[in-house]
C-alpha positions in Angstrom: 0.0 0.0 0.0 1.3 3.4 -1.1 0.5 6.1 1.5 0.3 9.7 0.2 -0.4 12.8 2.3 -1.8 15.8 0.5 -1.1 19.0 2.5 -0.4 22.7 1.9 0.3 24.8 4.9 -2.1 27.5 3.9 -5.8 27.1 3.4 -7.4 28.0 0.1 -4.7 26.5 -2.2 -7.1 23.9 -3.5 -5.6 21.0 -1.5 -8.8 19.0 -1.1 -9.8 19.3 -4.7 -6.3 18.0 -5.6 -6.6 15.1 -3.1 -10.1 14.2 -4.4 -9.2 14.3 -8.1 -5.9 12.4 -7.5 -7.9 9.7 -5.8 -10.5 9.5 -8.6 -7.9 9.7 -11.3 -5.9 6.8 -9.8 -9.1 4.8 -9.5 -9.9 5.4 -13.2 -6.4 4.0 -13.9 -7.4 0.7 -12.3 -5.9 1.2 -8.8 -7.8 0.5 -5.6 -7.8 3.8 -3.7 -9.0 4.9 -0.3 -9.2 8.6 0.5 -9.0 9.4 4.3 -10.4 12.8 5.0 -8.2 14.0 7.8 -9.2 17.7 7.6 -10.7 17.8 11.0 -11.6 21.5 11.0 -13.2 21.8 7.6 -13.9 18.3 6.4 -15.5 18.6 3.0 -14.5 15.7 0.8 -18.1 14.5 1.0 -19.3 18.0 0.0 -17.0 18.2 -3.1 -18.1 14.7 -4.3 -21.8 15.1 -3.3 -21.8 11.9 -1.2 -23.8 11.4 2.0 -21.9 10.6 5.2 -23.3 8.7 8.2 -21.0 7.4 11.0 -17.4 8.5 11.0 -14.0 7.4 12.2 -14.9 8.6 15.7 -17.6 5.9 15.8 -15.0 3.3 15.0 -12.8 4.6 17.8 -15.7 4.5 20.2 -16.5 0.9 19.2 -20.1 1.7 18.1 -19.6 1.0 14.4 -17.4 -1.2 12.2 -15.0 0.4 9.8 -16.9 -1.2 6.9 -20.0 0.8 8.1 -18.1 4.0 8.0 -16.5 3.8 4.5 -18.5 5.7 1.8 -18.4 4.6 -1.9 -17.3 7.5 -4.1 -17.1 7.8 -7.9 -15.0 5.4 -10.1 -14.7 2.9 -7.2 -12.9 5.4 -4.8 -13.6 4.5 -1.2 -13.8 7.4 1.4 -13.2 7.3 5.2 -15.0 10.5 6.4 -13.4 12.9 8.8 -14.5 13.4 12.4 -13.5 15.6 15.3 -13.0 12.3 17.2 -9.8 11.7 15.3 -8.2 14.4 17.4 -8.3 11.9 20.2 -5.8 9.6 18.5 -3.0 10.8 20.6 -4.8 10.1 23.8 -6.5 6.8 23.1 -6.0 4.1 25.8 -4.3 0.8 24.8 -7.6 -1.0 24.3 -8.9 1.7 22.0 -5.6 1.7 20.0 -5.8 -2.0 19.6 -9.4 -1.8 18.5 -8.5 0.8 15.9 -5.6 -1.1 14.5 -7.6 -4.3 14.4 -10.4 -2.5 12.6 -8.2 -1.3 9.9 -6.3 -4.6 9.6 -9.3 -7.0 9.6 -12.4 -5.1 8.4 -11.2 -3.8 5.0 -8.8 -5.0 2.3 -5.7 -2.8 2.0 -5.9 -0.6 -1.1 -3.1 0.0 -3.6 -3.1 3.6 -2.5 -4.2 5.4 0.6 -4.5 9.2 0.2 -4.6 11.3 3.4 -6.2 14.8 2.9 -4.8 16.8 5.8 -6.1 20.0 7.3 -4.6 23.4 6.6 -1.9 24.9 8.9 0.9 23.3 10.8 -0.7 22.2 14.0 0.2 18.9 15.7 -2.8 17.0 14.1 -1.5 17.9 10.6 2.0 17.0 11.6 0.9 13.6 13.0 -1.0 12.6 9.9 1.7 13.8 7.5 4.5 12.1 9.4 2.7 8.7 9.2 2.7 8.9 5.4 5.5 7.7 3.1 5.0 10.4 0.4 4.2 14.0 1.2 2.6 16.2 -1.5 2.7 19.9 -0.7 0.2 22.0 -2.8 1.3 25.6 -3.4 0.0 28.6 -5.3 1.9 31.6 -6.7 1.2 33.7 -3.7 3.6 35.0 -1.0 1.4 33.6 1.8 1.2 30.2 0.2 4.9 29.9 -0.3 5.7 31.2 3.2 3.3 28.8 4.8 4.5 25.9 2.7 8.1 26.6 3.8 7.0 26.9 7.4 5.2 23.5 7.1 8.3 21.8 5.6 10.5 23.4 8.2 8.5 22.1 11.2 8.1 18.7 9.6 11.8 18.5 9.0 12.9 19.8 12.4 10.3 18.2 14.6 9.2 15.1 12.7 12.2 14.2 10.6 10.5 14.3 7.2 13.1 14.9 4.5 11.4 14.5 1.2 8.5 16.6 -0.2 6.8 16.5 -3.6 5.7 19.9 -4.8 2.6 20.4 -6.8 1.9 24.0 -8.0 -1.8 24.8 -8.4 -3.9 27.6 -10.0 -1.1 28.6 -12.4 -1.3 30.4 -15.7 1.4 28.4 -17.5 3.8 25.6 -17.1 6.7 28.1 -16.9 5.0 29.9 -14.0 4.6 26.6 -12.1 8.2 25.7 -12.6 9.3 29.2 -11.4 7.2 28.8 -8.2 8.9 25.5 -7.6 12.3 27.0 -8.2 11.6 29.8 -5.8 10.9 27.3 -3.1 14.0 25.2 -3.8 16.2 28.3 -3.7 15.1 28.9 -0.1 15.0 25.3 1.1 18.4 24.5 -0.4 19.8 27.4 1.6 18.0 26.9 4.9 16.5 23.4 5.1 18.1 19.9 4.8 15.3 18.6 2.6 14.8 17.1 -0.9 12.1 18.6 -3.1 10.6 16.8 -6.1 8.3 18.5 -8.7 5.1 16.8 -9.7 4.1 19.6 -12.2 1.6 22.4 -12.3 -2.2 22.4 -12.4 -3.6 25.3 -14.4 -6.4 27.6 -13.4 -9.5 26.0 -15.1 -13.1 27.2 -15.4 -14.1 23.5 -15.7 -12.9 22.9 -12.1 -15.3 25.6 -10.8 -18.1 23.9 -12.8 -17.2 20.5 -11.3 -17.3 22.0 -7.8 -20.7 23.6 -8.4 -22.0 20.2 -9.8 -20.4 18.4 -6.8 -18.5 16.0 -8.9 -14.8 15.1 -9.5 -13.3 17.1 -12.3 -11.4 14.1 -13.7 -14.8 12.3 -14.1 -16.9 15.1 -15.4 -14.4 16.9 -17.6 -11.5 14.4 -18.1 -10.0 16.4 -21.0 -10.0 19.7 -19.3 -6.5 21.2 -18.7 -6.5 20.8 -14.9 -7.8 17.2 -15.2 -5.0 16.3 -17.6 -2.4 17.8 -15.2 -3.8 16.1 -12.1 -3.9 12.8 -14.0 -0.2 13.3 -15.0 0.8 14.1 -11.4 -1.0 10.9 -10.2 0.9 8.8 -12.7 4.2 10.3 -11.5 3.2 9.5 -7.9 2.3 5.9 -8.7 5.0 5.1 -11.3 7.0 3.4 -8.5 4.1 2.5 -6.4 5.8 -0.3 -4.6 8.9 1.7 -3.6 8.5 2.4 0.2 5.1 0.8 0.3 3.7 -0.3 3.7 2.1 -3.7 4.5 -1.4 -2.5 5.0 -4.0 -0.3 6.7 -3.2 -1.6 10.2 0.5 -0.8 9.8 -0.5 2.8 8.8 -2.6 3.3 11.9 0.2 1.9 14.1 2.5 4.5 12.5 -0.1 7.2 13.2 -0.4 6.2 16.9 3.4 6.1 17.3 3.7 9.8 16.4 4.3 12.0 19.4 1.3 14.0 20.6 3.7 17.0 20.9 6.6 17.7 18.5 10.1 16.9 19.8 12.6 19.8 20.2 
């Protein structure tokens, strides 16, 4: 199972739309994909895709529902684990609750080929915890000073406090491929000087009126308008992410949850 975090530091960079469309795109390519909505403050994967949500991960933690009852079927075979404020309790679960959660993920669903974790905005400990448990970290940035500043701050805290060394940069809402490349190069100029990290470039996703239409119609862009410029770019980024899908893969869902629970509740200094 390949575990991918989609994060961004700043809100409003289109992170959740990227996560959703990456998941649907990979599903269209024939991969089995689960999307975990870990945006605990503004959980909206269900809104973007127009799906109904009942019980959530908090109910699994509480032991009132099975994980199979929580998972929602999305478009193109994508499976969704809805977010819940109860996930913030992960750091404080007792041993029995931890064992129950790991067992739920290990035994109740088959591990997918890809697990995509859509994190919240910002750099709080919950975001750090989810990102640190993932093998691949995608940072979504826009050509705005605030976006670049917040992306740098996120990478800095993940490097210094959590030991994350590799980040895949995806530029969003750009006007041209050249602009996206320049945004990436501006980031690398700063990180090469001040941070001991490696940055990869997944490409740029152009501003696209079809994306706004898809959002209004509560559907995935890559399903509704698969030939639109943004859909093509997201599909290409997904293929780059999964080109070496078994490099650094983890054994299964239970292992991912174990990694999540092992993360410190407070960053180390």
